[in-house]
N, C-alpha and C positions, 0 to 999 in steps of 0.2 A: 504494500500500500504506500503510495507516494503522496506527499502533501499537495503536490500540484493537481493530482486527480481528485483527492478527497476533500480539499478545502472548499471548492465551490459547492459541492454537494452538502457539506456540513453547514455552510452559510445559508443555503436555501432551506434546508430542513429546520435549522434553528429558528429562522424567522417565522416559518409557518407554525412550528410547534409552540413557540413563545406566544404568538397571537392566540392560538387555541388554548394554551394553558391559562392565559389571563382571562379569556372570555368564559371558559368553563370551570375555572378555578381548579386546574389539575396540578396541585402542588405536592411534591414528594414529602415535604414536611412543612410545618408551621412553627414560627418562632413567636413566643409570648414574651415580649420584653419586660413587662411588669413582674413576671414570675421568673424571668431569666431561664426559660426552659424551652425545649423543642418537643414537638409532637409529630407523630407519623401521619402523613397525608394531610389534607385540608381539614382543619378543626375549627370549631366556633371559637370566638374570642372568650377567654376565661376572665381574667381580672385586668381589664384594659384592652386596648386594640391588639389584634393579631397581625403578624407580618407574614404575608404569603409570598412576597417577591423572591426571597431566597429559594423557596420551593419551586417557584415557576422557572427560575433560572436552572435549577438542578434537573427538573423534568425535561426542559428543552435541550439542555446540553447532553443528557444521557440518551434521549431519543435521537438527536441529531448524530451523535457518535455511532449509534447502532446503524442508522440509515447510511451514513458515510462509509462505514466498514462494509456493509452489504453492497453498496454501489461500487466500491473499489474492486470487487470481485467480477464485475461486468467487464467484458473486453473493451479496451479503449477503441474509440472510433469517432463517429459523428456525434455521439452523445456528449463528448467532452466540449465540443463547440456550444452545444445547447446549454450545458451546465455553466460554462463560463459566462455566457450571455445572461442567463437567469440569476447569476450570483449577485448582480447589482439590482436587477429589476424586481425580484421577489422581496428583498428587504425594503425597497422603496415602496412597493405596494403594501407591505405590512405596516410601514409607518403611516401611510395614508389611511389604512384601515383603523389604526389607533386614533388618528385625528377624528375619524367618523365616530368611533366608539366613545371618545371623550369630548364630543362636540358640546355637551351640556356645560362643561367647564369653560369653554371659550365664549359662550353666548351669555353667560351670567355676569 
């Protein structure tokens, strides 16, 4: 597995998985700062607010790593051109999707 082949795939997969993780709250763990403890998967706030961001990042990174590792097994060819082109387009589309999801914060 070379970084040149797997990095574009990782980038594309991470952007998509992060968007899905935030939208559906797929967190591998939750941090409760008031209690200074971690909980497995997404949990309801206990004593104060819960922080899901760390779990979303972990979910996205683990999933993108698995996808990039699987994609590195595919023979190199025309797919590499497609991946390198999408490596900037998909994260840009994900950012625009976040602007849409958070549009209430911009209009208030």
